[in-house]
PALO-18959 format. One line per 8 residues: number of its first residue (from 1); their letters; for each residue x, y, z of N, C-alpha, C. Coordinates in Angstrom, 1 decimal. Example, Ala and Ser with C-alpha at 12.3 -4.5 7.8 and 13.67 -1.06 7.14 Angstrom:
// residues 2
1 = as = 13.2,-5.7,7.8,12.3,-4.5,7.8,13.2,-3.3,7.8 ~ 12.8,-2.2,7.1,13.7,-1.1,7.1,12.9,0.0,7.9
//
This chain:
// residues 315
1 = mkmlvnli = 0.4,-13.9,-4.1,1.4,-12.9,-4.2,1.7,-12.5,-2.8 ~ 0.7,-12.3,-2.0,0.9,-11.8,-0.6,1.7,-12.9,0.3 ~ 1.4,-14.2,0.0,2.1,-15.2,0.7,3.6,-15.2,0.3 ~ 3.9,-14.9,-1.0,5.3,-14.8,-1.4,6.0,-13.7,-0.8 ~ 5.3,-12.6,-0.7,5.9,-11.4,0.0,6.2,-11.7,1.5 ~ 5.2,-12.3,2.2,5.5,-12.7,3.6,6.5,-13.7,3.7 ~ 6.7,-14.6,2.8,7.8,-15.6,2.8,9.1,-14.9,2.7 ~ 9.3,-14.0,1.8,10.5,-13.2,1.6,10.8,-12.5,2.9
9 = ilinfakf = 9.8,-11.9,3.5,10.1,-11.2,4.8,10.6,-12.1,5.9 ~ 10.0,-13.3,5.9,10.4,-14.3,7.0,11.8,-14.8,6.7 ~ 12.2,-14.9,5.4,13.6,-15.4,5.1,14.6,-14.3,5.6 ~ 14.2,-13.0,5.3,15.1,-11.9,5.7,15.2,-11.8,7.2 ~ 14.0,-12.1,7.9,14.0,-12.1,9.4,15.0,-13.1,9.9 ~ 14.9,-14.3,9.3,15.8,-15.4,9.7,17.2,-14.9,9.6 ~ 17.6,-14.3,8.5,19.0,-13.8,8.3,19.3,-12.7,9.3 ~ 18.3,-11.9,9.6,18.4,-10.8,10.5,18.8,-11.3,11.9
17 = feckefrf = 18.0,-12.3,12.4,18.3,-12.8,13.7,19.6,-13.6,13.8 ~ 19.9,-14.3,12.7,21.1,-15.1,12.6,22.3,-14.2,12.8 ~ 22.3,-13.0,12.2,23.4,-12.1,12.2,23.3,-11.1,13.4 ~ 22.2,-11.2,14.1,22.0,-10.4,15.3,22.3,-8.9,14.9 ~ 21.8,-8.4,13.7,21.9,-7.1,13.3,21.0,-6.2,14.1 ~ 21.5,-4.9,14.2,20.6,-3.9,14.9,19.7,-3.2,13.9 ~ 20.4,-2.6,12.9,19.8,-2.0,11.8,20.7,-2.1,10.6 ~ 20.1,-2.1,9.4,21.0,-2.4,8.2,21.9,-1.2,8.0
25 = dykyyeet = 21.6,0.0,8.5,22.5,1.2,8.2,23.5,1.3,9.4 ~ 23.7,0.4,10.2,24.7,0.3,11.3,25.6,-0.8,10.9 ~ 27.0,-0.6,11.3,28.0,-1.6,11.0,28.5,-2.2,12.3 ~ 28.7,-3.5,12.4,29.1,-4.1,13.5,30.6,-4.0,13.7 ~ 31.1,-3.6,14.8,32.6,-3.5,15.1,32.9,-4.5,16.3 ~ 33.6,-5.5,16.0,33.9,-6.5,17.0,34.6,-5.9,18.3 ~ 35.5,-4.8,18.0,36.3,-4.2,19.1,35.3,-3.6,20.1 ~ 34.1,-3.1,19.7,33.3,-2.4,20.6,32.1,-3.3,21.0
33 = dgylkynv = 32.0,-4.5,20.5,30.9,-5.4,20.7,29.6,-4.7,20.5 ~ 29.6,-3.9,19.4,28.4,-3.1,19.2,28.4,-2.6,17.7 ~ 27.3,-1.8,17.5,27.1,-1.3,16.1,27.3,0.2,16.1 ~ 27.9,0.7,15.0,28.0,2.1,14.8,27.6,2.6,13.5 ~ 27.1,3.8,13.4,26.7,4.4,12.2,27.3,5.8,12.1 ~ 28.0,6.0,10.9,28.6,7.3,10.7,27.6,8.2,9.9 ~ 27.3,9.3,10.6,26.4,10.3,10.0,27.2,11.5,9.3 ~ 27.3,11.5,8.0,28.2,12.4,7.3,27.7,13.8,7.3
41 = ipapwhda = 26.4,14.0,7.4,25.8,15.3,7.3,26.0,16.0,8.7 ~ 26.7,17.1,8.8,27.0,17.7,10.0,25.7,18.3,10.7 ~ 25.7,18.2,12.0,24.5,18.7,12.8,25.0,19.3,14.1 ~ 24.3,20.2,14.7,24.6,20.6,16.1,24.6,19.4,17.1 ~ 25.3,19.6,18.2,25.5,18.5,19.1,24.2,18.0,19.6 ~ 23.2,18.9,20.0,21.9,18.4,20.6,21.1,17.7,19.5 ~ 21.2,18.1,18.3,20.4,17.4,17.2,21.0,16.0,16.9 ~ 22.4,15.9,17.0,23.0,14.7,16.8,22.7,13.7,17.9
49 = rqrclfeg = 22.7,14.2,19.2,22.3,13.3,20.3,20.9,12.8,20.1 ~ 20.0,13.8,19.7,18.6,13.4,19.6,18.4,12.4,18.5 ~ 19.1,12.6,17.3,19.0,11.6,16.2,19.4,10.3,16.7 ~ 20.5,10.1,17.3,21.0,8.8,17.8,19.9,8.2,18.7 ~ 19.4,9.0,19.7,18.4,8.5,20.6,17.2,7.9,19.9 ~ 16.7,8.7,18.9,15.5,8.2,18.2,15.7,6.9,17.4 ~ 17.0,6.7,17.1,17.3,5.5,16.3,17.6,4.3,17.2 ~ 17.4,4.6,18.6,17.6,3.5,19.6,19.1,3.3,20.0
57 = aelaspin = 19.9,4.3,19.7,21.3,4.3,19.9,21.7,5.5,20.8 ~ 23.0,5.8,20.9,23.5,6.9,21.6,24.7,7.6,20.9 ~ 24.9,8.8,21.1,26.0,9.6,20.5,27.3,8.9,21.0 ~ 28.1,8.4,20.1,29.3,7.6,20.6,30.4,8.5,21.3 ~ 31.0,7.9,22.3,32.0,8.5,23.1,33.2,7.7,23.1 ~ 34.5,8.2,23.2,35.7,7.4,23.4,35.9,7.0,24.8 ~ 35.1,6.1,25.3,35.1,5.8,26.7,36.2,4.7,27.0 ~ 36.8,4.1,26.0,37.9,3.2,26.2,38.8,3.2,24.9
65 = lrmlkvlk = 39.9,2.5,25.0,40.8,2.5,23.9,40.2,1.9,22.6 ~ 39.4,0.9,22.8,38.8,0.2,21.6,37.8,1.1,20.9 ~ 37.0,1.8,21.7,36.1,2.7,21.1,36.8,3.9,20.5 ~ 37.9,4.4,21.1,38.6,5.5,20.5,39.2,5.1,19.2 ~ 39.7,3.9,19.1,40.3,3.4,17.8,39.3,3.4,16.8 ~ 38.1,2.9,17.0,37.1,2.9,16.0,36.6,4.2,15.6 ~ 36.5,5.1,16.6,36.0,6.5,16.3,37.0,7.2,15.4 ~ 38.3,6.9,15.7,39.4,7.5,14.9,39.3,7.0,13.4
73 = eirsqskg = 39.0,5.7,13.3,38.7,5.2,11.9,37.6,5.8,11.3 ~ 36.5,6.0,12.0,35.3,6.6,11.4,35.6,8.1,11.1 ~ 36.3,8.8,12.0,36.6,10.2,11.8,37.4,10.4,10.5 ~ 38.2,9.4,10.1,39.0,9.5,9.0,38.2,9.5,7.7 ~ 36.9,9.2,7.8,36.0,9.2,6.6,35.5,10.7,6.4 ~ 35.7,11.6,7.4,35.3,13.0,7.2,36.2,13.7,6.2 ~ 35.7,14.5,5.5,36.5,15.2,4.4,37.3,16.3,4.9 ~ 38.5,16.6,4.4,39.3,17.7,4.7,40.3,17.5,5.9
81 = pgaalwtg = 41.4,18.1,5.8,42.4,17.9,6.9,42.0,18.3,8.2 ~ 41.1,19.3,8.3,40.7,19.7,9.7,39.3,19.1,10.1 ~ 38.9,18.1,9.4,37.6,17.4,9.7,37.6,16.9,11.1 ~ 36.5,17.0,11.7,36.4,16.5,13.1,35.0,15.8,13.3 ~ 34.8,15.1,14.4,33.7,14.3,14.7,33.2,14.6,16.1 ~ 31.8,14.8,16.2,31.3,14.9,17.5,31.6,13.7,18.3 ~ 31.8,13.9,19.6,31.7,12.8,20.6,30.5,13.0,21.5 ~ 30.1,12.1,22.3,28.9,12.2,23.2,29.3,12.8,24.5
89 = vhatfskg = 30.6,13.3,24.5,31.1,13.9,25.8,30.7,15.4,25.9 ~ 30.1,15.8,27.0,29.6,17.1,27.2,29.6,17.6,28.6 ~ 29.4,18.9,28.8,29.3,19.5,30.1,28.1,20.4,30.1 ~ 27.0,20.0,29.5,25.8,20.8,29.4,25.1,20.9,30.7 ~ 25.2,19.9,31.6,24.5,20.0,32.8,25.2,20.8,33.9 ~ 26.5,20.8,33.9,27.3,21.5,34.8,28.6,22.0,34.2 ~ 28.9,23.2,34.1,30.0,23.8,33.4,31.3,23.2,33.9 ~ 32.1,22.6,33.0,33.4,22.0,33.3,33.3,20.5,33.7
97 = dyfsirgv = 32.1,20.0,34.0,32.0,18.6,34.4,31.6,17.8,33.2 ~ 32.6,17.2,32.6,32.4,16.4,31.3,32.1,15.0,31.6 ~ 31.1,14.5,30.9,30.6,13.1,31.0,30.1,12.6,29.6 ~ 30.2,11.3,29.4,29.6,10.7,28.2,28.1,10.7,28.4 ~ 27.4,10.4,27.3,26.0,10.2,27.4,25.6,9.2,28.5 ~ 26.4,8.2,28.6,26.1,7.2,29.7,26.6,7.5,31.0 ~ 27.2,8.7,31.2,27.6,9.1,32.5,29.0,8.7,32.9 ~ 29.8,8.3,31.9,31.3,8.0,32.2,32.0,9.3,32.3
105 = plarmpit = 32.7,9.6,33.4,33.5,10.9,33.5,34.6,10.9,32.6 ~ 35.0,12.1,32.2,36.1,12.4,31.2,37.3,11.8,31.8 ~ 37.6,11.9,33.1,38.8,11.4,33.7,39.1,10.0,33.4 ~ 38.1,9.2,33.2,38.2,7.7,32.9,38.4,7.4,31.5 ~ 38.4,8.4,30.6,38.5,8.2,29.2,40.0,8.3,28.7 ~ 40.4,7.5,27.8,41.8,7.6,27.3,42.0,8.6,26.2 ~ 41.8,9.9,26.6,41.8,11.0,25.6,43.0,11.9,25.8 ~ 43.4,12.6,24.8,44.5,13.6,24.9,43.9,14.9,24.3
113 = wslnepdn = 44.1,16.0,25.1,43.6,17.3,24.6,44.4,17.9,23.5 ~ 43.8,18.5,22.5,44.5,19.3,21.5,45.3,20.4,22.1 ~ 46.3,20.9,21.3,47.1,22.0,21.8,46.3,23.2,22.2 ~ 46.5,23.7,23.4,45.8,24.9,24.0,44.3,24.6,24.3 ~ 44.0,23.3,24.4,42.6,23.0,24.8,42.7,22.2,26.1 ~ 41.6,22.3,26.9,40.4,23.1,26.6,40.5,24.5,26.9 ~ 39.8,25.4,26.2,40.0,26.8,26.4,38.6,27.5,26.8 ~ 37.5,26.8,26.6,36.1,27.3,26.9,36.0,28.7,26.4
121 = fencedcl = 36.3,28.8,25.1,36.2,30.2,24.4,34.9,30.9,24.7 ~ 35.0,32.1,25.2,33.8,32.9,25.5,32.8,32.2,26.5 ~ 33.4,31.3,27.2,32.6,30.6,28.2,31.4,29.9,27.6 ~ 31.5,29.4,26.4,30.3,28.7,25.7,30.7,27.5,25.0 ~ 31.8,26.8,25.4,32.2,25.6,24.8,32.0,24.4,25.7 ~ 30.9,23.6,25.5,30.6,22.6,26.5,30.5,21.2,25.8 ~ 30.9,21.1,24.5,30.8,19.8,23.9,32.2,19.4,23.3 ~ 32.5,18.2,23.2,33.8,17.8,22.7,33.8,17.2,21.3
129 = iltsngtv = 34.8,17.5,20.5,34.9,16.9,19.2,36.2,16.1,19.2 ~ 36.3,15.0,18.3,37.5,14.2,18.1,38.1,14.9,16.8 ~ 39.3,15.4,16.9,39.9,16.1,15.8,40.6,15.3,14.9 ~ 41.2,15.8,13.8,41.8,15.0,12.8,43.0,14.2,13.2 ~ 43.7,14.7,14.3,44.9,13.9,14.8,44.6,13.1,16.0 ~ 43.3,12.9,16.2,42.9,11.9,17.3,42.8,12.6,18.7 ~ 43.1,13.8,18.8,42.9,14.5,20.1,41.5,15.1,20.2 ~ 41.1,15.6,21.3,39.8,16.2,21.5,40.0,17.7,21.8
137 = advschds = 38.9,18.4,21.5,38.8,19.9,21.8,37.4,20.2,22.2 ~ 37.3,21.2,23.0,36.0,21.7,23.4,35.5,22.8,22.4 ~ 34.3,22.7,22.0,33.7,23.7,21.0,32.3,24.0,21.5 ~ 31.6,24.9,20.8,30.3,25.3,21.1,29.4,24.2,20.6 ~ 28.5,23.8,21.5,27.5,22.6,21.1,26.6,23.1,19.9 ~ 26.6,24.4,19.6,25.8,24.9,18.5,26.5,24.7,17.1 ~ 27.8,24.5,17.2,28.6,24.2,15.9,28.0,22.9,15.3 ~ 28.4,22.7,14.0,27.9,21.5,13.3,29.1,20.6,12.9
145 = fpyacfkk = 29.0,19.3,13.2,30.0,18.3,12.8,29.3,17.0,12.5 ~ 30.0,16.2,11.7,29.5,14.8,11.6,29.5,14.1,12.9 ~ 29.0,12.9,13.0,28.9,12.2,14.3,28.7,10.8,14.0 ~ 28.8,9.9,15.1,28.6,8.5,15.1,27.7,8.1,16.1 ~ 26.7,7.3,15.8,25.8,6.7,16.8,26.2,5.3,17.1 ~ 26.1,4.9,18.4,26.5,3.6,18.9,25.4,2.8,19.6 ~ 25.3,1.5,19.3,24.4,0.7,19.9,25.1,-0.6,20.4 ~ 25.0,-0.9,21.7,25.6,-2.1,22.1,24.9,-3.3,21.6
153 = ktsaitdc = 25.7,-4.4,21.3,25.1,-5.6,20.6,23.9,-6.1,21.4 ~ 22.9,-6.5,20.7,21.7,-7.0,21.3,21.0,-8.0,20.4 ~ 20.3,-8.9,21.0,19.5,-9.8,20.2,18.0,-9.6,20.5 ~ 17.7,-8.6,21.3,16.3,-8.3,21.6,15.5,-7.6,20.5 ~ 15.4,-8.3,19.4,14.7,-7.8,18.2,13.2,-8.2,18.2 ~ 12.3,-7.3,18.1,10.9,-7.7,18.1,10.4,-8.2,16.7 ~ 9.2,-8.6,16.7,8.6,-9.0,15.4,8.4,-7.8,14.4 ~ 8.7,-6.6,14.9,8.6,-5.5,14.1,10.0,-5.1,13.6
161 = gttdpeyt = 11.0,-5.9,13.9,12.3,-5.7,13.3,13.1,-4.6,14.0 ~ 12.7,-4.3,15.3,13.3,-3.2,16.0,13.6,-3.6,17.4 ~ 14.4,-2.9,18.1,14.6,-3.1,19.5,13.6,-2.2,20.4 ~ 12.8,-1.5,19.7,11.8,-0.7,20.4,10.5,-1.5,20.7 ~ 10.3,-1.8,21.9,9.1,-2.6,22.2,7.7,-2.0,22.0 ~ 7.8,-0.7,21.8,6.5,0.1,21.7,5.9,0.0,20.3 ~ 6.6,-0.6,19.3,6.1,-0.8,18.0,5.3,-2.2,18.1 ~ 4.1,-2.2,17.6,3.2,-3.4,17.6,2.8,-3.7,16.2
169 = ldvrtgsc = 3.0,-5.0,15.8,2.5,-5.5,14.5,1.0,-5.7,14.5 ~ 0.4,-5.1,13.5,-1.1,-5.4,13.4,-1.3,-6.2,12.2 ~ -1.9,-7.4,12.4,-2.1,-8.4,11.3,-3.0,-7.9,10.3 ~ -3.9,-6.9,10.5,-4.9,-6.5,9.6,-4.2,-5.7,8.4 ~ -3.1,-5.1,8.7,-2.4,-4.3,7.6,-1.0,-4.8,7.4 ~ -0.4,-5.7,8.3,0.9,-6.1,8.1,2.0,-5.0,8.5 ~ 1.5,-3.9,9.0,2.4,-2.8,9.4,2.5,-2.8,10.9 ~ 3.6,-2.1,11.4,3.8,-1.9,12.9,3.5,-0.4,13.2
177 = ykfhkagl = 2.9,-0.2,14.4,2.5,1.2,14.7,3.0,1.5,16.1 ~ 3.3,2.8,16.3,3.7,3.3,17.6,3.0,4.6,17.8 ~ 2.4,4.8,19.0,1.8,6.1,19.4,2.8,6.8,20.3 ~ 3.1,8.0,19.9,4.0,8.9,20.8,3.1,9.8,21.6 ~ 3.2,9.7,22.9,2.3,10.5,23.8,2.9,11.9,24.1 ~ 4.1,12.0,23.9,4.7,13.4,24.0,4.5,14.2,22.8 ~ 3.7,15.3,22.9,3.4,16.1,21.7,4.7,16.8,21.1 ~ 4.7,16.8,19.7,5.7,17.5,19.0,5.1,18.2,17.8
185 = iwsqafmv = 5.8,19.2,17.3,5.2,19.8,16.1,5.4,18.8,14.9 ~ 4.6,19.0,13.8,4.6,18.0,12.7,5.9,17.7,12.2 ~ 6.8,18.7,11.9,8.1,18.4,11.3,9.0,17.6,12.3 ~ 8.8,17.8,13.6,9.7,17.0,14.5,9.1,15.6,14.6 ~ 7.7,15.5,14.5,7.1,14.1,14.5,7.7,13.4,13.3 ~ 7.7,14.0,12.1,8.2,13.4,10.9,9.6,12.8,11.1 ~ 10.5,13.7,11.7,11.9,13.3,11.9,12.0,12.1,12.9 ~ 11.2,12.1,13.9,11.2,11.0,14.9,10.8,9.6,14.2
193 = caaegghl = 9.8,9.7,13.5,9.3,8.4,12.8,10.4,8.0,11.8 ~ 11.0,8.9,11.1,12.0,8.5,10.1,13.3,7.9,10.8 ~ 13.6,8.5,11.9,14.8,8.0,12.7,14.5,6.6,13.2 ~ 13.2,6.3,13.5,12.9,5.0,14.1,12.7,3.9,13.0 ~ 12.9,4.4,11.8,12.9,3.4,10.6,11.5,3.3,10.0 ~ 10.7,4.3,10.3,9.3,4.3,9.7,8.9,5.7,9.1 ~ 7.7,6.0,9.3,7.2,7.3,8.8,5.9,7.6,9.5 ~ 5.5,8.9,9.4,4.2,9.2,10.0,3.1,8.4,9.3
201 = avidtvge = 2.2,7.9,10.1,1.2,6.9,9.5,0.4,7.5,8.4 ~ 0.1,6.7,7.4,-0.7,7.0,6.2,-1.8,6.0,6.2 ~ -3.1,6.6,6.1,-4.3,5.7,5.9,-4.5,5.5,4.5 ~ -4.5,4.3,4.0,-4.8,4.0,2.6,-5.8,2.9,2.4 ~ -6.3,2.4,3.5,-7.4,1.4,3.4,-8.4,1.6,4.5 ~ -9.6,1.0,4.3,-10.6,1.1,5.4,-10.1,0.5,6.6 ~ -9.4,-0.7,6.4,-8.8,-1.4,7.6,-7.8,-0.5,8.4 ~ -7.0,0.2,7.6,-6.0,1.0,8.3,-6.6,2.2,9.1
209 = qqvlkdvf = -7.7,2.7,8.6,-8.4,3.7,9.3,-8.9,3.2,10.7 ~ -9.3,2.0,10.7,-9.8,1.4,11.9,-8.6,1.1,12.9 ~ -7.5,0.6,12.3,-6.3,0.4,13.0,-5.8,1.6,13.7 ~ -5.7,2.7,13.1,-5.2,4.0,13.7,-6.2,4.4,14.8 ~ -7.5,4.2,14.5,-8.5,4.6,15.5,-8.3,3.7,16.7 ~ -8.0,2.5,16.6,-7.8,1.5,17.7,-6.5,1.9,18.5 ~ -5.4,2.3,17.7,-4.2,2.7,18.3,-4.4,4.0,19.2 ~ -5.1,4.9,18.6,-5.4,6.2,19.4,-6.2,5.9,20.6
217 = akypqktl = -7.1,5.0,20.5,-8.1,4.7,21.7,-7.4,4.3,22.9 ~ -6.1,3.7,22.7,-5.4,3.2,23.9,-4.8,4.3,24.7 ~ -4.8,5.6,24.2,-4.2,6.7,24.9,-5.2,7.8,25.2 ~ -5.9,7.7,26.3,-6.8,8.7,26.6,-6.1,10.0,27.0 ~ -6.9,11.1,27.1,-6.3,12.4,27.2,-5.3,12.6,28.3 ~ -5.7,11.9,29.4,-4.8,12.1,30.6,-3.4,11.4,30.5 ~ -3.3,10.6,29.5,-1.9,10.0,29.3,-1.0,10.8,28.3 ~ -1.6,11.8,27.7,-0.8,12.6,26.8,-0.3,13.9,27.5
225 = yntkypen = 0.8,14.4,26.9,1.4,15.6,27.5,2.1,16.4,26.4 ~ 2.3,17.7,26.7,2.9,18.6,25.8,2.0,18.7,24.5 ~ 0.7,18.8,24.7,-0.2,18.9,23.5,-1.3,19.8,23.9 ~ -1.7,20.7,23.0,-2.9,21.5,23.1,-4.1,20.8,22.5 ~ -3.9,19.8,21.8,-5.0,19.1,21.1,-4.9,17.5,21.3 ~ -5.3,17.1,22.6,-5.3,15.7,22.9,-6.3,14.8,22.1 ~ -7.2,15.5,21.3,-8.1,14.8,20.5,-7.6,14.6,19.0 ~ -6.4,15.1,18.9,-5.8,15.0,17.5,-4.5,14.3,17.6
233 = ahvgfcdw = -4.1,13.6,16.5,-2.7,13.0,16.4,-2.2,13.3,15.0 ~ -1.0,13.8,15.0,-0.3,14.0,13.6,-0.2,12.7,12.9 ~ -0.5,12.8,11.6,-0.3,11.7,10.7,0.4,12.2,9.4 ~ 0.6,11.3,8.4,1.5,11.6,7.3,0.8,12.3,6.1 ~ 0.2,13.5,6.2,-0.2,14.2,5.1,-0.1,15.7,5.3 ~ 0.1,16.5,4.3,0.2,18.0,4.4,-0.2,18.6,3.0 ~ -0.3,19.9,3.0,-0.6,20.5,1.7,0.6,21.2,1.0 ~ 1.8,20.9,1.6,3.1,21.4,1.0,3.1,22.9,0.8
241 = gemgtytt = 2.2,23.6,1.5,2.2,25.1,1.3,1.2,25.4,0.2 ~ 0.6,24.5,-0.5,-0.4,24.7,-1.5,-1.7,24.6,-0.9 ~ -2.3,25.7,-0.7,-3.6,25.8,0.0,-4.7,24.8,-0.4 ~ -5.0,23.9,0.5,-6.1,23.0,0.2,-5.9,21.8,-0.6 ~ -4.6,21.7,-1.2,-4.3,20.5,-2.0,-3.4,19.5,-1.1 ~ -4.1,18.6,-0.6,-3.4,17.7,0.4,-2.8,16.4,-0.3 ~ -1.6,16.1,0.1,-1.0,14.9,-0.4,-0.3,14.2,0.8 ~ -0.1,12.9,0.7,0.6,12.2,1.7,2.1,12.5,1.6
249 = ihgdrled = 2.8,12.0,2.6,4.2,12.2,2.6,4.9,11.3,1.5 ~ 4.1,10.3,1.0,4.5,9.4,-0.1,4.2,10.0,-1.5 ~ 3.5,11.1,-1.5,3.1,11.8,-2.7,1.8,11.4,-3.3 ~ 0.9,10.6,-2.6,-0.4,10.3,-3.1,-1.4,11.4,-2.7 ~ -2.3,11.7,-3.7,-3.4,12.7,-3.4,-4.3,12.2,-2.3 ~ -4.5,13.0,-1.4,-5.4,12.5,-0.2,-6.8,12.1,-0.7 ~ -7.3,12.9,-1.7,-8.6,12.6,-2.2,-8.7,11.2,-2.8 ~ -7.6,10.7,-3.4,-7.6,9.4,-3.9,-7.7,8.3,-2.8
257 = liaaskgg = -7.0,8.6,-1.8,-6.9,7.6,-0.6,-8.3,7.7,0.1 ~ -8.9,8.8,0.2,-10.2,8.9,0.8,-11.2,8.1,0.1 ~ -11.1,8.2,-1.3,-12.0,7.4,-2.1,-11.8,6.0,-2.0 ~ -10.5,5.6,-1.9,-10.1,4.2,-1.8,-10.5,3.6,-0.4 ~ -10.4,4.4,0.6,-10.6,3.9,2.0,-12.1,4.1,2.4 ~ -12.9,4.9,1.7,-14.2,5.2,2.0,-14.2,5.9,3.4 ~ -13.1,6.5,3.7,-13.0,7.3,4.9,-13.2,8.8,4.5 ~ -12.6,9.7,5.2,-12.7,11.1,4.9,-12.5,12.0,6.0
265 = wmawqpyn = -12.8,13.3,5.8,-12.6,14.3,6.7,-13.7,14.3,7.8 ~ -13.3,14.8,9.0,-14.4,15.0,9.9,-15.3,16.2,9.6 ~ -16.4,16.3,10.2,-17.4,17.4,9.8,-16.7,18.8,9.8 ~ -17.0,19.5,8.7,-16.6,20.9,8.5,-15.1,21.0,8.3 ~ -14.5,20.0,8.0,-13.0,20.0,7.7,-12.7,19.6,6.3 ~ -11.7,20.1,5.6,-10.6,20.9,6.2,-11.1,22.4,6.3 ~ -10.9,23.0,7.5,-11.4,24.3,7.7,-10.3,25.4,7.4 ~ -9.0,24.9,7.4,-7.9,25.7,7.1,-7.9,27.1,7.9
273 = stlggvse = -8.1,26.9,9.2,-8.1,28.1,10.0,-6.8,28.8,10.1 ~ -6.8,30.1,10.4,-5.6,30.8,10.5,-5.3,31.3,11.9 ~ -4.0,31.1,12.4,-3.7,31.4,13.8,-2.4,32.3,13.6 ~ -2.5,33.5,14.0,-1.3,34.4,14.0,-0.7,34.4,12.5 ~ -1.6,34.4,11.5,-1.2,34.5,10.1,-0.7,33.2,9.6 ~ -0.8,32.1,10.4,-0.3,30.8,9.9,-1.6,29.9,9.7 ~ -1.6,29.3,8.5,-2.7,28.4,8.2,-2.5,26.9,8.6 ~ -3.5,26.2,8.6,-3.5,24.8,9.0,-3.1,24.0,7.8
281 = ncgsinra = -1.8,23.7,7.7,-1.2,23.1,6.5,-0.8,21.6,6.7 ~ -0.9,21.2,7.9,-0.5,19.7,8.2,-1.6,18.9,8.6 ~ -1.4,17.6,8.6,-2.5,16.6,8.7,-2.5,15.9,10.1 ~ -3.7,15.6,10.5,-3.9,14.8,11.7,-5.2,14.0,11.5 ~ -5.4,13.1,12.5,-6.7,12.4,12.6,-7.3,12.7,14.0 ~ -8.6,12.6,14.1,-9.2,12.6,15.4,-9.4,11.2,16.0 ~ -10.1,11.1,17.1,-10.2,9.8,17.7,-11.1,8.8,16.9 ~ -11.9,9.3,16.0,-12.7,8.5,15.2,-11.9,8.0,13.9
289 = glyddiwc = -10.7,8.4,13.8,-9.9,8.0,12.6,-10.1,8.9,11.4 ~ -10.8,10.1,11.6,-11.1,10.9,10.4,-10.1,12.1,10.3 ~ -9.8,12.5,9.1,-8.8,13.5,8.8,-9.2,14.9,9.4 ~ -8.2,15.7,9.9,-8.4,17.0,10.3,-7.2,17.8,10.0 ~ -7.3,19.0,9.4,-6.1,19.8,9.2,-5.7,20.5,10.5 ~ -4.4,20.7,10.7,-3.9,21.2,11.9,-2.7,22.1,11.6 ~ -2.4,23.0,12.6,-1.3,23.9,12.4,0.0,23.0,12.6 ~ 0.9,23.3,11.6,2.1,22.5,11.7,3.0,22.8,12.9
297 = nvpagfic = 2.9,23.9,13.4,3.8,24.3,14.6,3.1,24.1,15.9 ~ 2.0,23.4,16.0,1.3,23.0,17.2,1.7,21.7,17.7 ~ 2.2,21.5,18.9,2.6,20.1,19.4,1.3,19.2,19.5 ~ 1.5,18.0,19.2,0.4,17.0,19.3,1.0,15.7,19.4 ~ 0.3,14.7,19.9,0.7,13.3,19.8,0.8,12.9,18.4 ~ 1.4,11.8,18.1,1.5,11.3,16.7,1.7,9.8,16.6 ~ 1.4,9.3,15.4,1.5,7.9,15.2,2.5,7.6,14.1 ~ 3.4,6.7,14.4,4.5,6.3,13.4,4.0,4.9,12.9
305 = ekspdsli = 4.3,4.7,11.7,4.1,3.4,11.0,5.4,2.9,10.4 ~ 5.7,1.6,10.5,6.8,1.0,9.8,6.6,-0.4,9.3 ~ 7.2,-0.8,8.3,7.2,-2.1,7.8,8.1,-3.0,8.7 ~ 7.8,-4.2,8.9,8.6,-5.0,9.8,10.0,-5.2,9.2 ~ 10.2,-5.1,8.0,11.5,-5.3,7.4,12.2,-4.0,7.0 ~ 11.7,-2.8,7.5,12.3,-1.5,7.1,13.7,-1.3,7.6 ~ 14.1,-2.0,8.6,15.5,-1.8,9.1,16.4,-3.0,8.8 ~ 15.9,-3.9,7.9,16.6,-5.1,7.5,17.2,-4.9,6.1
313 = elr = 18.5,-5.2,5.9,19.0,-5.1,4.6,18.5,-6.3,3.8 ~ 17.9,-6.0,2.7,17.3,-7.0,1.8,18.4,-7.6,0.9 ~ 18.7,-8.9,1.1,19.9,-9.5,0.3,19.4,-10.2,-0.9
//
């Protein structure tokens, strides 16, 4: 059975490389020589930029007529006559100095301002949207709009099915892993892993416990930053606000996985300590690969896990 699954994965990899796809949720546009993804759920500009970045792409900007044409086409998918689309054009570094995410100045872009724009209303409009008639307007970066992410065509796909070279395939589990050295709170770590096509790592076998221990060992304390707990790394379990009842992000009871993996909690854990009235509701592992409960709002390094075919459309 395992050989059959591996064969299916290899076949899909072959199709993946043949088509030079980036991710199954991105569409190739010949005019731009790249891939775009329309994100229909509105978000503030900084969140949109960050989501695109974590997916290995960038917030799309109308840097030339070809890209403008495609963005107008994508914008037409937005609902309502006044629907608009974020662009990656911003002046967040220097008021009035608009550049794309890649540093292309606004003066070089084939754009037309909407009537009475730009007006920099209340001196707080530093991000540009593409409006329903194809013109642009400055708005507050804190407003929420749909957006498009762009990735230039590439064939540099790793054996983990991603352009991110930091993901490494481990033959012991058949999964790919990436350790994030920059500490984030648990919910942000969850979002980053999801954007990268994976999830916060879940230990479900003895072998995987050792794998995560090995991954963590490659990053000593001095290599980590923005973390108060360099001996802990966020992984994929929490108690969902139900004190002491821990489940994985996939819905499995942690006690079942502990029994299956013969692993378990580190000594005296879960302690469920309270800090400022907040309990330890989220999951982490220590450097021995053992579970430890941790505060969800405390930044820590984290481990993402993904299947090699998670970003490939299965045909």
